[in-house]
C-alpha atoms as one frame of an Amber mdcrd trajectory, in Angstrom:
protein
 -14.184   3.907  -8.799 -11.614   6.525  -9.857  -8.216   6.452  -8.198  -7.653
   9.268  -5.701  -4.465  11.158  -6.599  -4.458  13.574  -3.649  -3.512  12.830
  -0.018  -6.431  11.002   1.598  -5.088   9.421   4.806  -6.083  10.972   8.110
  -2.891  11.632  10.088  -0.481  10.152   7.516   2.574  10.588   9.739   0.972
   8.459  12.426   0.062   5.799   9.859   3.657   5.766   8.577   4.953   5.342
  12.140   2.489   2.480  12.674   3.615   0.812   9.435   7.281   1.072  10.419
   6.532  -0.194  13.936   4.667  -3.190  12.495   7.850  -4.163  10.623  10.223
  -3.639  13.532  12.186  -6.771  14.402  11.218  -8.457  11.116  13.840  -9.680
   8.691  13.894  -8.038   5.259  12.161 -11.117   3.859   9.436 -11.009   6.541
   8.894  -7.261   5.969   8.579  -7.834   2.211   6.053 -10.619   2.827   4.100
  -8.363   5.191   4.060  -5.608   2.553   2.836  -8.064  -0.083   0.051  -9.264
   2.228  -0.896  -5.674   3.058  -1.123  -4.855  -0.657  -3.450  -7.802  -1.228
  -5.626  -6.905   1.776  -5.951  -3.300   0.579  -6.514  -4.383  -3.036  -9.355
  -6.583  -1.827 -10.798  -3.604   0.054 -10.685  -1.479  -3.136 -12.074  -4.332
  -5.190 -12.540  -2.428  -8.453 -10.261  -3.916 -11.128  -9.985  -0.734 -13.184
  -8.859   1.194 -10.105  -6.335  -1.502  -9.225  -4.974  -1.485 -12.787  -4.589
   2.295 -12.623  -2.840   2.026  -9.248  -0.391  -0.562 -10.604   0.477   1.711
 -13.527   0.918   4.694 -11.214   3.148   2.786  -8.774   5.386   1.125 -11.366
   8.688   2.943 -11.861   9.296   4.350 -15.321  12.227   2.479 -16.893
C-alpha cells in the first residue's frame, strides 16, 4: 500500500478542531499519551509494514 502524500482528509479543519478538543483539559503528559495511542490505533488501521516504515521516515525530522 503506497503512502499517500497529498491531502486526503475530508474536512481537515474540522478534524484538527476535533483533535484539539479531545486534548482539552489534559495535562501535557496525558495529551502525549493520547497522541501515542492514536498513532498506534491508526498504524493498526494501515497495517502494511512498508507503508508504516515510509511514514516513519517521512515524519522524522531531518537532523
